[in-house]
ROTORBA-914825 format. One line per field, with one value per residue (C-alpha): residue number from 1; residue in one letter; x, y, z. Coordinates in steps of 0.05 Angstrom, whole numbers. Example, Ala and Ser with C-alpha at 12.3 -4.5 7.8 and 13.67 -1.06 7.14 Angstrom:
resi	(1, 2)
resn	(A, S)
east	(246, 273)
north	(-90, -21)
up	(156, 143)
% end
This chain:
resi	(1, 2, 3, 4, 5, 6, 7, 8, 9, 10, 11, 12, 13, 14, 15, 16, 17, 18, 19, 20, 21, 22, 23, 24, 25, 26, 27, 28, 29, 30, 31, 32, 33, 34, 35, 36, 37, 38, 39, 40, 41, 42, 43, 44, 45, 46, 47, 48, 49, 50, 51, 52, 53, 54, 55, 56, 57, 58, 59, 60, 61, 62, 63, 64, 65, 66, 67, 68, 69, 70, 71, 72, 73, 74, 75, 76, 77, 78, 79, 80, 81, 82, 83, 84, 85, 86, 87, 88, 89, 90, 91, 92, 93, 94, 95, 96, 97, 98, 99, 100, 101, 102, 103, 104, 105, 106, 107, 108, 109, 110, 111, 112, 113, 114, 115, 116, 117, 118, 119, 120, 121, 122, 123, 124, 125, 126, 127, 128, 129, 130, 131, 132, 133, 134, 135, 136, 137, 138, 139, 140, 141, 142, 143, 144, 145, 146, 147, 148, 149, 150, 151, 152, 153, 154, 155, 156, 157, 158, 159, 160, 161, 162, 163, 164, 165, 166, 167, 168, 169, 170, 171, 172, 173, 174, 175, 176, 177, 178, 179, 180, 181, 182, 183, 184, 185, 186, 187, 188, 189, 190, 191, 192, 193, 194, 195, 196, 197, 198, 199, 200, 201, 202, 203, 204, 205, 206, 207, 208, 209, 210, 211, 212, 213, 214, 215, 216, 217, 218, 219, 220, 221, 222, 223, 224, 225, 226, 227, 228, 229, 230, 231, 232, 233, 234, 235, 236, 237, 238, 239, 240, 241, 242, 243, 244, 245, 246, 247, 248, 249, 250, 251, 252, 253, 254, 255, 256, 257, 258, 259, 260, 261, 262, 263, 264, 265, 266, 267, 268, 269, 270, 271, 272, 273, 274, 275, 276, 277, 278, 279, 280, 281, 282, 283, 284, 285, 286, 287, 288, 289, 290, 291, 292, 293, 294, 295, 296, 297, 298, 299, 300, 301, 302, 303, 304, 305, 306, 307, 308, 309, 310, 311, 312, 313, 314, 315, 316, 317, 318, 319, 320, 321, 322, 323, 324, 325, 326, 327, 328, 329, 330, 331, 332, 333, 334, 335, 336, 337, 338, 339, 340, 341, 342, 343, 344, 345, 346, 347, 348, 349, 350, 351, 352, 353, 354, 355, 356, 357, 358, 359, 360, 361, 362, 363, 364, 365, 366, 367, 368, 369, 370, 371, 372, 373, 374, 375, 376, 377, 378, 379, 380, 381, 382, 383, 384, 385, 386, 387, 388)
resn	(X, X, X, X, X, X, X, X, X, X, X, X, X, X, X, X, X, X, X, X, X, X, X, X, X, X, X, X, X, X, X, X, X, X, X, X, X, X, X, X, X, X, X, X, X, X, X, X, X, X, X, X, X, X, X, X, X, X, X, X, X, X, X, X, X, X, X, X, X, X, X, X, X, X, X, X, X, X, X, X, X, X, X, X, X, X, X, X, X, X, X, X, X, X, X, X, X, X, X, X, X, X, X, X, X, X, X, X, X, X, X, X, X, X, X, X, X, X, X, X, X, X, X, X, X, X, X, X, X, X, X, X, X, X, X, X, X, X, X, X, X, X, X, X, X, X, X, X, X, X, X, X, X, X, X, X, X, X, X, X, X, X, X, X, X, X, X, X, X, X, X, X, X, X, X, X, X, X, X, X, X, X, X, X, X, X, X, X, X, X, X, X, X, X, X, X, X, X, X, X, X, X, X, X, X, X, X, X, X, X, X, X, X, X, X, X, X, X, X, X, X, X, X, X, X, X, X, X, X, X, X, X, X, X, X, X, X, X, X, X, X, X, X, X, X, X, X, X, X, X, X, X, X, X, X, X, X, X, X, X, X, X, X, X, X, X, X, X, X, X, X, X, X, X, X, X, X, X, X, X, X, X, X, X, X, X, X, X, X, X, X, X, X, X, X, X, X, X, X, X, X, X, X, X, X, X, X, X, X, X, X, X, X, X, X, X, X, X, X, X, X, X, X, X, X, X, X, X, X, X, X, X, X, X, X, X, X, X, X, X, X, X, X, X, X, X, X, X, X, X, X, X, X, X, X, X, X, X, X, X, X, X, X, X, X, X, X, X, X, X, X, X, X, X, X, X, X, X, X, X, X, X, X, X, X, X, X, X)
east	(0, 25, 37, -27, -27, -76, -72, -32, -10, 50, 8, -42, 16, 41, -25, -18, 57, 69, 16, 36, 110, 94, 51, 106, 157, 112, 115, 190, 199, 155, 182, 112, 110, 57, -9, 16, -28, -40, -72, -122, -133, -146, -192, -234, -236, -259, -313, -339, -336, -373, -420, -404, -390, -327, -269, -216, -153, -114, -57, -94, -162, -154, -139, -201, -245, -212, -216, -290, -305, -264, -301, -369, -353, -363, -344, -312, -361, -407, -427, -411, -443, -407, -401, -363, -340, -290, -219, -197, -185, -259, -263, -191, -206, -268, -225, -168, -216, -241, -310, -347, -347, -411, -402, -461, -470, -473, -521, -506, -515, -479, -431, -453, -483, -546, -603, -642, -579, -565, -634, -626, -559, -583, -583, -589, -513, -511, -486, -463, -467, -409, -435, -377, -387, -350, -313, -342, -417, -457, -493, -569, -566, -642, -649, -587, -608, -679, -653, -604, -659, -706, -653, -616, -551, -491, -474, -401, -393, -330, -321, -250, -269, -326, -305, -340, -401, -471, -529, -600, -651, -721, -747, -701, -650, -576, -515, -443, -422, -391, -434, -498, -484, -460, -389, -357, -285, -240, -171, -124, -79, -46, -90, -156, -199, -171, -103, -40, 32, 41, -14, -71, -143, -200, -263, -327, -385, -438, -438, -400, -388, -364, -318, -287, -274, -242, -197, -169, -161, -120, -69, -54, -118, -93, -131, -78, -5, 15, -56, -88, -164, -181, -143, -116, -70, -18, -53, -41, -43, 25, 29, 61, 4, -47, -16, -20, -92, -110, -85, -122, -189, -214, -203, -242, -307, -269, -232, -299, -326, -265, -275, -349, -330, -282, -334, -385, -337, -325, -400, -416, -362, -385, -460, -502, -442, -467, -407, -397, -437, -419, -424, -491, -502, -564, -595, -661, -661, -668, -688, -625, -576, -531, -511, -480, -517, -500, -552, -522, -470, -479, -419, -349, -315, -256, -254, -286, -304, -333, -363, -339, -392, -363, -313, -253, -240, -171, -152, -173, -132, -70, -85, -90, -24, 9, -16, 12, -57, -56, -116, -134, -179, -215, -224, -200, -220, -281, -269, -307, -258, -195, -154, -154, -230, -257, -313, -359, -418, -410, -444, -425, -499, -505, -456, -480, -465, -397, -378, -398, -362, -295, -296, -321, -297, -240, -222, -196, -151, -189, -161, -167, -116, -143, -142, -189, -133, -119, -192, -201, -142, -166, -237, -216, -167, -221, -274, -227, -209, -281, -307, -256)
north	(0, 69, 117, 153, 229, 279, 311, 274, 330, 290, 233, 282, 320, 255, 249, 318, 326, 334, 388, 425, 425, 450, 507, 528, 526, 570, 623, 616, 623, 685, 716, 745, 730, 780, 791, 748, 714, 652, 695, 722, 652, 622, 679, 667, 591, 601, 650, 598, 542, 582, 616, 683, 748, 769, 732, 776, 735, 757, 734, 691, 676, 723, 781, 761, 772, 838, 865, 846, 884, 944, 946, 945, 1010, 983, 1035, 1032, 1005, 971, 902, 840, 774, 709, 639, 625, 557, 569, 589, 656, 689, 703, 746, 770, 815, 844, 866, 891, 937, 965, 935, 901, 825, 792, 717, 670, 596, 542, 487, 420, 379, 422, 463, 524, 589, 578, 616, 630, 656, 699, 731, 747, 780, 833, 905, 973, 972, 907, 916, 848, 773, 726, 654, 605, 542, 501, 436, 438, 443, 503, 542, 552, 607, 609, 634, 678, 714, 724, 754, 798, 824, 838, 879, 908, 873, 852, 778, 758, 683, 653, 597, 578, 506, 493, 512, 465, 454, 468, 499, 480, 533, 516, 533, 480, 526, 516, 560, 547, 562, 631, 661, 672, 732, 801, 775, 706, 693, 632, 607, 567, 546, 480, 435, 464, 424, 470, 488, 517, 504, 567, 615, 647, 668, 698, 740, 728, 775, 788, 862, 902, 963, 921, 882, 946, 971, 905, 903, 970, 950, 888, 930, 988, 1023, 1033, 1027, 1066, 1058, 1109, 1137, 1114, 1123, 1082, 1059, 992, 935, 893, 827, 791, 719, 705, 673, 608, 594, 614, 565, 509, 525, 528, 456, 433, 467, 417, 362, 397, 359, 293, 315, 331, 263, 227, 263, 244, 172, 171, 205, 153, 97, 129, 139, 67, 41, 83, 77, 69, 69, 94, 139, 168, 222, 223, 284, 298, 327, 369, 394, 421, 363, 315, 328, 296, 248, 210, 165, 223, 202, 228, 284, 315, 357, 411, 381, 373, 347, 393, 359, 296, 311, 263, 278, 229, 229, 185, 236, 200, 246, 267, 194, 174, 232, 206, 133, 149, 187, 127, 84, 134, 158, 234, 271, 341, 379, 432, 473, 465, 535, 575, 644, 678, 647, 666, 718, 764, 764, 760, 809, 822, 819, 743, 696, 623, 602, 633, 582, 513, 478, 509, 493, 421, 414, 438, 378, 326, 339, 302, 306, 245, 240, 268, 277, 253, 197, 155, 81, 28, -6, 59, 73, 3, 12, 80, 58, -8, 28, 76, 23, -23, 34, 55, -16, -41)
up	(0, -17, 40, 57, 47, 74, 5, -49, -96, -122, -150, -180, -213, -245, -283, -314, -312, -387, -395, -332, -351, -420, -392, -344, -401, -443, -389, -383, -458, -461, -396, -386, -312, -290, -327, -384, -437, -394, -339, -389, -419, -351, -332, -394, -383, -311, -333, -382, -330, -277, -327, -296, -332, -295, -262, -231, -214, -153, -108, -57, -27, 32, -15, -55, 5, 23, -48, -52, 12, -11, -77, -44, -8, 62, 114, 183, 234, 184, 209, 168, 190, 179, 209, 274, 252, 195, 180, 207, 139, 132, 195, 189, 129, 162, 221, 177, 141, 208, 195, 252, 248, 274, 285, 287, 299, 245, 223, 256, 192, 140, 185, 144, 171, 212, 180, 244, 278, 217, 220, 294, 283, 234, 260, 227, 221, 182, 111, 87, 96, 83, 77, 78, 36, 87, 71, 0, 13, -11, 44, 41, -12, -23, 49, 48, -15, 11, 75, 37, -9, 50, 87, 27, 45, 3, -3, -9, -19, 12, -38, -21, -6, -55, -125, -174, -129, -157, -119, -138, -120, -97, -166, -197, -229, -216, -207, -190, -120, -116, -172, -132, -87, -107, -105, -98, -77, -80, -63, -107, -49, -70, -27, -54, -102, -157, -131, -162, -142, -102, -82, -119, -116, -156, -149, -188, -204, -256, -240, -293, -249, -190, -235, -262, -192, -170, -232, -210, -137, -151, -190, -143, -163, -234, -299, -336, -314, -261, -256, -191, -192, -130, -68, -87, -68, -103, -114, -179, -200, -232, -301, -279, -230, -282, -331, -281, -264, -338, -344, -282, -294, -347, -295, -239, -249, -249, -186, -152, -173, -145, -79, -77, -91, -32, 12, -10, 10, 78, 90, 73, 119, 177, 166, 229, 276, 343, 356, 286, 250, 176, 131, 100, 31, 30, -35, -58, -107, -48, 23, 50, 20, 68, 11, -28, -90, -159, -158, -95, -130, -77, -40, -70, -6, 2, 70, 95, 166, 217, 286, 340, 394, 449, 475, 444, 385, 411, 426, 356, 327, 363, 345, 271, 272, 307, 249, 198, 177, 171, 197, 222, 269, 229, 273, 345, 368, 349, 320, 376, 426, 388, 424, 363, 355, 426, 439, 498, 450, 444, 493, 496, 495, 426, 397, 419, 353, 343, 414, 402, 336, 361, 409, 360, 289, 255, 181, 144, 83, 23, -47, -118, -114, -56, -70, -44, -5, 30, 44, 72, 119, 143, 157, 189, 235, 258, 268, 305, 352, 366, 373, 423)
% end
């Protein structure tokens, strides 16, 4: 059996090595390292894939969130609501821009923003909602968009973990994750479902004016060299990374299918175990699909995350490492409890789900190259430990 990796980028690279190397060599031959032809080519390819009017490439996913908020004209003190159970980048940019982060609890089945908690958090100062499509599953965008429309709020989708996922609305129409709100953002960090070999990100919108503003912001506020029309930043996707992403993008649907297949294997192995709660794919196509059937393309499994309910999550984490099975705790501390983001406004009783999840979640190896032998070993090791 091959050594198990949390993310096996080397094996994935071997499948596309010739094309990736040729793309990198093309950049080296042209010496167009910044804003070269491959950046524009990838931008167009991603626009076509997402069926969105504008993709603005940038340096990373955190920058993408910051640029989106800058472009929307949010002002100091404006409140931005987002989920408590997620990576810190989401709240980090809110704080950096001197906006007021408002953290709310998440849904126990999807780990995405809890709609009732979102409604309760809205005040006259609220200006935006940032739903995070956590671990690869799209948040309840029907409800988010309805709330935003009712209260005249911006919606910025944090799509760093769910590129390639589809959302089916109640009326049966579909859109790609990240293209539903006013702005969508993503990360191309190497371990993402669509990752480059360095860092990168992108912003999506169907709003022409907003796209124009963001194109200036990413390049020091310039539309014409040395003429700065808006306050900007230096955040550009370099040509080598764009070339790699251009090669990988046609494989994204297959990558998502491979992840779903691995998740389906895990779910079947752990079905009905009294101490394991497996991930649930929820879609408007089906009420709930624990089997991760083919129609549930709302989840692309950036992470496969279990809940261990017998109080032995930390012991399992250690046991897996001792058996050379990588795993991770995403996330061990809630955002509202982080030193950087503590605030007297937050009460522990407002975060029952998040406070439960940080004690029970554990993420297993999840990538496109998992083999049945590896999956069997992982699941058997977990079941043997929990059954003893």
